[in-house]
C-alpha positions as CSV (number, residue, x, y, z in Angstrom):
1,X,-72.5,-151.9,112.8
2,X,-70.2,-155.9,112.1
3,X,-69.7,-159.1,113.5
4,X,-66.6,-161.5,113.9
5,X,-66.4,-164.6,115.8
6,X,-63.4,-163.5,117.2
7,X,-62.0,-159.6,117.6
8,X,-58.6,-159.4,118.6
9,X,-57.3,-155.7,119.8
10,X,-53.7,-154.9,119.2
11,X,-51.7,-155.8,115.6
12,X,-48.5,-155.9,116.6
13,X,-46.8,-159.7,116.7
14,X,-48.3,-161.4,119.5
15,X,-52.2,-160.3,118.2
16,X,-50.8,-161.3,114.8
17,X,-49.7,-164.6,115.7
18,X,-52.6,-165.5,117.5
19,X,-55.0,-164.5,114.4
20,X,-53.2,-166.8,112.4
21,X,-52.6,-169.9,114.9
22,X,-56.8,-169.3,114.9
23,X,-57.2,-169.6,111.5
24,X,-55.2,-172.5,111.1
25,X,-57.4,-174.0,113.2
26,X,-60.1,-173.3,110.9
27,X,-61.3,-170.3,112.9
28,X,-61.4,-167.6,110.2
29,X,-64.2,-164.8,111.3
30,X,-61.5,-163.0,112.8
31,X,-61.0,-159.2,113.1
32,X,-57.6,-157.7,114.2
33,X,-57.8,-153.8,115.1
34,X,-54.6,-152.1,115.2
35,X,-54.7,-148.5,116.6
36,X,-52.0,-147.5,114.1
37,X,-50.3,-149.4,111.9
38,X,-49.0,-153.3,111.8
39,X,-46.5,-153.5,114.0
40,X,-45.6,-150.4,114.5
41,X,-46.1,-150.3,118.5
42,X,-43.3,-152.8,120.6
43,X,-43.0,-155.0,117.5
44,X,-40.9,-152.4,115.9
45,X,-38.5,-151.9,118.9
46,X,-37.9,-155.1,119.3
47,X,-34.1,-156.2,119.7
48,X,-35.3,-159.2,118.6
49,X,-33.1,-161.6,120.0
50,X,-33.7,-165.6,120.0
51,X,-32.9,-167.4,122.9
52,X,-34.5,-169.9,125.3
53,X,-32.3,-169.3,128.4
54,X,-35.3,-169.1,131.2
55,X,-35.6,-170.7,134.2
56,X,-39.2,-171.2,134.1
57,X,-39.6,-174.7,132.0
58,X,-42.5,-173.2,130.4
59,X,-41.2,-170.2,128.9
60,X,-37.8,-172.3,127.9
61,X,-40.0,-174.4,126.1
62,X,-41.9,-171.6,124.0
63,X,-39.1,-170.0,122.9
64,X,-37.8,-173.6,121.7
65,X,-40.7,-173.9,119.6
66,X,-40.5,-170.3,118.4
67,X,-36.6,-171.2,117.0
68,X,-38.3,-174.0,115.0
69,X,-40.6,-172.1,113.8
70,X,-38.3,-169.3,112.9
71,X,-36.2,-171.8,110.9
72,X,-39.0,-173.2,108.9
73,X,-40.6,-169.8,108.4
74,X,-41.0,-170.3,104.9
75,X,-42.7,-173.4,104.7
76,X,-44.5,-172.5,107.8
77,X,-45.5,-168.7,107.2
78,X,-44.3,-168.1,103.6
79,X,-41.6,-165.9,104.0
80,X,-38.3,-165.3,105.3
81,X,-38.2,-163.7,108.9
82,X,-34.5,-162.9,109.3
83,X,-33.7,-165.7,111.5
84,X,-29.8,-165.8,111.7
85,X,-28.2,-168.9,114.1
86,X,-25.3,-166.8,115.1
87,X,-25.7,-168.3,118.6
88,X,-26.4,-167.1,121.9
89,X,-24.5,-166.7,125.2
90,X,-25.2,-165.9,129.1
91,X,-22.1,-165.2,131.0
92,X,-22.1,-165.0,134.6
93,X,-19.5,-164.7,137.2
94,X,-19.1,-167.2,140.6
95,X,-22.3,-166.4,142.5
96,X,-24.2,-167.1,139.3
97,X,-22.6,-170.1,138.4
98,X,-24.5,-172.9,140.3
99,X,-28.0,-171.1,138.9
100,X,-26.7,-171.5,135.6
101,X,-25.9,-175.1,135.9
102,X,-29.6,-175.4,137.3
103,X,-31.0,-173.9,134.4
104,X,-28.9,-175.5,131.9
105,X,-29.9,-178.9,133.3
106,X,-33.6,-177.9,133.2
107,X,-33.5,-177.0,129.9
108,X,-31.6,-179.9,128.4
109,X,-34.4,-181.8,130.0
110,X,-36.8,-180.3,127.8
111,X,-34.5,-181.4,124.6
112,X,-33.0,-177.8,124.5
113,X,-29.6,-177.3,122.3
114,X,-27.6,-175.6,124.8
115,X,-23.7,-176.0,126.8
116,X,-21.6,-174.8,129.2
117,X,-18.7,-173.2,128.0
118,X,-15.4,-171.7,129.8
119,X,-14.4,-167.9,129.4
120,X,-11.7,-168.8,127.2
121,X,-14.0,-170.4,124.5
122,X,-15.9,-167.4,124.4
123,X,-12.7,-165.6,123.9
124,X,-12.4,-167.3,120.8
125,X,-15.9,-166.7,119.6
126,X,-15.5,-162.8,120.7
127,X,-11.9,-162.1,120.4
128,X,-11.6,-158.5,121.5
129,X,-14.0,-159.1,124.5
130,X,-12.8,-159.0,128.4
131,X,-13.9,-162.4,129.8
132,X,-11.5,-161.8,133.1
133,X,-14.7,-161.6,135.1
134,X,-16.9,-164.5,133.9
135,X,-16.5,-168.0,135.4
136,X,-18.6,-169.8,132.8
137,X,-21.3,-169.1,129.8
138,X,-24.0,-171.1,128.5
139,X,-24.1,-171.3,124.8
140,X,-27.3,-171.8,122.8
141,X,-26.3,-173.0,119.3
142,X,-29.3,-172.0,117.6
143,X,-29.9,-168.9,119.5
144,X,-29.4,-165.7,117.7
145,X,-31.2,-163.0,116.0
146,X,-34.6,-162.4,113.8
147,X,-36.4,-159.8,112.6
148,X,-39.4,-158.9,115.1
149,X,-41.1,-156.7,112.0
150,X,-40.5,-159.3,109.3
151,X,-42.0,-162.0,111.3
152,X,-44.8,-160.0,112.4
153,X,-45.8,-159.1,108.6
154,X,-45.0,-162.7,107.6
155,X,-48.2,-163.8,110.1
156,X,-50.3,-161.0,109.2
157,X,-50.1,-161.8,105.3
158,X,-50.3,-165.5,106.1
159,X,-53.5,-164.7,108.3
160,X,-54.9,-162.4,105.7
161,X,-54.3,-165.6,103.3
162,X,-56.7,-167.5,105.6
163,X,-59.5,-164.6,105.4
164,X,-58.7,-163.2,108.5
165,X,-59.7,-159.2,108.5
166,X,-57.3,-156.4,109.6
167,X,-58.1,-153.0,110.1
168,X,-55.3,-150.1,110.7
169,X,-55.8,-146.8,112.2
170,X,-58.7,-148.5,114.2
171,X,-58.4,-147.9,118.0
172,X,-60.4,-149.8,120.3
173,X,-61.7,-147.6,122.8
174,X,-64.6,-149.3,124.5
175,X,-65.3,-153.3,125.1
176,X,-69.2,-153.7,125.7
177,X,-70.9,-156.2,127.9
178,X,-74.3,-157.7,127.9
179,X,-77.0,-158.1,131.0
180,X,-74.6,-161.5,131.9
181,X,-71.5,-159.2,131.7
182,X,-70.1,-161.3,129.3
183,X,-68.4,-159.4,126.1
184,X,-70.8,-158.3,123.5
185,X,-68.3,-156.5,121.2
186,X,-66.0,-153.8,120.6
187,X,-66.1,-149.9,119.1
188,X,-63.4,-148.2,117.9
189,X,-62.7,-144.4,118.1
190,X,-64.0,-143.9,114.6
191,X,-67.4,-145.3,115.9
192,X,-67.4,-148.5,113.9
193,X,-69.1,-151.5,116.4
194,X,-68.2,-155.3,116.1
195,X,-70.3,-157.6,118.1
196,X,-68.2,-160.7,119.1
197,X,-68.5,-163.3,122.0
198,X,-65.0,-163.3,122.0
199,X,-62.5,-160.4,122.4
200,X,-58.3,-161.0,122.8
201,X,-56.7,-158.4,124.1
202,X,-52.7,-158.4,122.7
203,X,-52.2,-154.7,123.0
204,X,-50.0,-154.6,125.6
205,X,-50.0,-151.5,128.1
206,X,-52.8,-150.2,126.1
207,X,-54.9,-153.0,127.0
208,X,-55.4,-151.1,130.7
209,X,-57.5,-148.4,129.4
210,X,-60.0,-151.1,128.0
211,X,-59.6,-153.6,131.2
212,X,-60.3,-150.6,133.8
213,X,-64.0,-149.7,133.1
214,X,-64.8,-153.4,133.3
215,X,-63.7,-153.3,136.8
216,X,-60.2,-155.3,135.8
217,X,-57.1,-154.1,137.5
218,X,-54.6,-155.6,134.9
219,X,-51.2,-154.8,136.8
220,X,-49.2,-153.8,132.9
221,X,-47.2,-150.8,132.7
222,X,-45.3,-149.6,130.1
223,X,-41.0,-149.7,130.7
224,X,-39.4,-147.5,128.7
225,X,-36.0,-149.4,127.5
226,X,-33.2,-147.5,126.1
227,X,-31.0,-149.0,123.1
228,X,-27.6,-147.4,122.4
229,X,-25.9,-148.3,118.5
230,X,-22.1,-148.5,118.9
231,X,-19.4,-148.9,116.3
232,X,-16.3,-150.6,117.3
233,X,-13.7,-149.9,114.7
234,X,-13.3,-153.8,114.4
235,X,-14.1,-156.3,111.8
236,X,-16.8,-158.5,114.4
237,X,-18.1,-160.8,112.1
238,X,-21.2,-163.1,113.2
239,X,-20.6,-163.2,116.7
240,X,-22.8,-164.9,119.2
241,X,-25.4,-162.4,120.9
242,X,-24.3,-162.1,124.4
243,X,-26.3,-161.9,127.8
244,X,-23.5,-160.2,130.0
245,X,-25.1,-161.0,133.9
246,X,-21.6,-159.5,135.1
247,X,-21.9,-155.8,133.5
248,X,-26.1,-156.2,133.4
249,X,-26.1,-155.8,129.7
250,X,-26.7,-157.5,126.4
251,X,-25.4,-156.9,123.2
252,X,-25.5,-158.3,119.8
253,X,-23.7,-157.4,116.1
254,X,-26.4,-156.0,113.3
255,X,-26.1,-156.5,110.0
256,X,-24.1,-153.1,109.5
257,X,-21.5,-154.3,112.0
258,X,-22.7,-151.9,114.4
259,X,-23.0,-153.4,118.1
260,X,-27.0,-153.1,119.4
261,X,-26.5,-152.8,123.2
262,X,-29.3,-152.7,125.5
263,X,-30.2,-153.1,129.3
264,X,-30.4,-155.9,131.8
265,X,-30.4,-153.7,135.1
266,X,-34.4,-153.2,135.8
267,X,-33.5,-152.4,139.6
268,X,-34.9,-149.3,138.9
269,X,-37.6,-149.5,136.1
270,X,-39.0,-145.8,134.4
271,X,-42.2,-146.4,134.1
272,X,-44.1,-144.3,131.0
273,X,-46.9,-143.4,128.7
274,X,-46.5,-145.5,125.9
275,X,-47.8,-142.8,123.7
276,X,-45.7,-139.9,124.8
277,X,-42.1,-141.6,126.1
278,X,-38.6,-140.0,124.9
279,X,-37.7,-142.1,121.8
280,X,-34.1,-141.5,122.1
281,X,-31.4,-142.8,124.8
282,X,-30.6,-140.3,127.7
283,X,-27.2,-138.6,128.3
284,X,-26.7,-140.8,131.5
285,X,-27.6,-144.0,129.8
286,X,-25.3,-143.3,126.6
287,X,-22.5,-142.4,129.4
288,X,-23.4,-145.7,131.3
289,X,-23.4,-147.7,128.1
290,X,-20.0,-146.4,127.3
291,X,-18.4,-146.9,130.7
292,X,-19.4,-150.7,130.6
293,X,-18.1,-151.4,127.0
294,X,-15.0,-150.1,127.8
295,X,-14.5,-152.6,130.4
296,X,-15.8,-155.3,128.6
297,X,-13.8,-154.3,124.9
298,X,-11.0,-152.5,126.2
299,X,-9.1,-153.5,123.2
300,X,-11.6,-151.7,120.6
301,X,-9.8,-149.6,118.2
302,X,-12.4,-146.8,117.8
303,X,-15.3,-147.0,119.5
304,X,-18.2,-144.7,119.7
305,X,-21.5,-143.6,119.6
306,X,-23.8,-143.9,116.5
307,X,-27.1,-143.5,117.7
308,X,-30.0,-144.4,120.3
309,X,-33.7,-145.0,120.4
310,X,-36.0,-146.1,123.0
311,X,-39.3,-148.4,123.0
312,X,-41.4,-149.8,125.9
313,X,-41.7,-153.1,127.3
314,X,-45.5,-153.8,128.7
315,X,-44.3,-155.1,132.1
316,X,-46.3,-157.0,135.0
317,X,-45.1,-157.6,138.6
318,X,-43.2,-160.8,138.0
319,X,-42.0,-159.9,134.4
320,X,-44.0,-162.3,132.8
321,X,-46.8,-162.6,130.5
322,X,-50.7,-162.9,131.1
323,X,-52.6,-165.8,128.7
324,X,-55.3,-166.9,129.8
325,X,-59.1,-165.4,130.3
326,X,-60.0,-162.6,132.1
327,X,-62.8,-162.5,134.8
328,X,-65.1,-160.9,132.2
329,X,-66.8,-164.1,130.4
330,X,-65.5,-164.0,126.6
331,X,-62.5,-161.7,127.3
332,X,-59.1,-163.2,126.8
333,X,-55.7,-161.7,127.8
334,X,-52.4,-162.1,126.0
335,X,-50.4,-159.0,127.3
336,X,-47.7,-158.1,129.4
337,X,-44.8,-159.7,127.7
338,X,-41.9,-158.0,129.5
339,X,-39.4,-158.1,126.6
340,X,-40.2,-161.8,125.9
341,X,-42.8,-161.3,123.1
342,X,-40.4,-161.7,120.3
343,X,-39.0,-165.0,120.7
344,X,-42.3,-166.4,122.4
345,X,-44.8,-165.4,119.8
346,X,-45.2,-168.5,117.6
347,X,-45.9,-170.7,121.1
348,X,-48.2,-167.6,122.2
349,X,-50.2,-167.9,118.7
350,X,-50.5,-171.9,119.6
351,X,-51.6,-171.4,123.3
352,X,-54.0,-169.1,122.7
353,X,-55.7,-170.9,120.0
354,X,-55.4,-174.4,122.6
355,X,-57.0,-172.2,125.2
356,X,-59.8,-170.6,123.4
357,X,-60.7,-174.2,121.4
358,X,-59.7,-176.7,123.7
359,X,-59.1,-174.9,127.3
360,X,-55.9,-176.2,128.0
361,X,-52.3,-176.2,126.3
362,X,-51.5,-179.3,123.3
363,X,-47.8,-179.0,124.4
364,X,-47.3,-181.3,127.5
365,X,-44.0,-178.8,128.4
366,X,-45.9,-175.9,128.6
367,X,-48.1,-175.0,131.6
368,X,-51.1,-172.8,130.8
369,X,-51.5,-172.1,134.3
370,X,-48.6,-170.6,134.7
371,X,-49.8,-167.3,133.1
372,X,-52.7,-167.5,134.3
373,X,-54.5,-163.8,135.7
374,X,-55.3,-164.8,139.0
375,X,-51.4,-165.8,139.8
376,X,-51.0,-161.9,141.2
377,X,-54.0,-161.5,143.4
378,X,-53.1,-165.0,144.9
379,X,-49.7,-163.9,145.5
380,X,-48.2,-166.5,143.4
381,X,-46.3,-165.1,140.9
382,X,-44.3,-166.5,138.0
383,X,-40.6,-167.1,139.2
384,X,-38.1,-169.2,138.0
385,X,-36.6,-172.0,141.0
386,X,-33.0,-170.5,139.7
387,X,-32.8,-166.7,139.4
388,X,-29.4,-164.8,139.3
389,X,-28.0,-162.4,141.9
390,X,-28.7,-159.1,140.3
391,X,-30.4,-160.0,137.4
392,X,-33.5,-161.6,138.4
393,X,-35.8,-160.3,135.9
394,X,-33.5,-162.2,133.2
395,X,-34.9,-165.4,134.3
């Protein structure tokens, strides 16, 4: 039997950011339980794109805070987390031009640095890209790429320096409650019991196995996401990350010069078991990527597929996270990040600490009610006011 003031289930980036944020505010009697090794789940498979382009103001503000942390990580966390401000661009066709401009106006109102540029401007940044089917781009100069794994491990090291205890290969299997229905502890697969009055679930799609026995219908599912790595035969340099909302894809240049290509079309999601999914891209997906890239980069001299992999998003019905108390007293949810978790993680840590200690967000630009669990039962999903046709989950 052990005790802790707070137990965090999930040793990925979100859980570790929460542990650090709480410890920074003086709550150091914390145990983090990780079922495998730190950051070995969704964090390890993250594309690590840095961007603030959201149509939900709270999300945009949270991502902007994340950039500040990434840019000053050596001062904040004591380690470089691999952030590179190569820029981030969203390209749209005519049907989404008005939504793009409305979203840019909202983002500027939050102080986010972003500008509209022309397809010709983008040609100067990506000289080999065909831009004839774009109407405009939104460019974030401070957007770009990071490294989710390095970021998570930096949070882990910083949390440990505060005295946070981290247990790896410690799978939480049962959440215990008392006669008052309040949580009172957690038990691991190895039989280790930790008594606590506060449990934070930050374990993504694995959270439902713990909430279902408590009568909580948590709408979080594992959605398989496939990534294809390609070579162009060109020297691409430090080109910005691009979200192509015409072709419904995104791509970024790796340190190696290879191009990481991901999917932005979620119209036919593939739900899966997060423990047994296929960890490489299907032949059909590779073919679609090849067709899209042949259209987008017709001048590449020697294009080819290098390899592929797959990961899982922990998605909710509205593709936005749940951050807030569960119906069971003492149980707190930070799950369902739907592919947004890396860029939001610094702000998620701060928000969870705010809610647990103060009951409200300390950032006036972040409305914590946006992320309440009850929004699904209330029929009020968190959606962008200015949604993109064909890519609504992009927000």
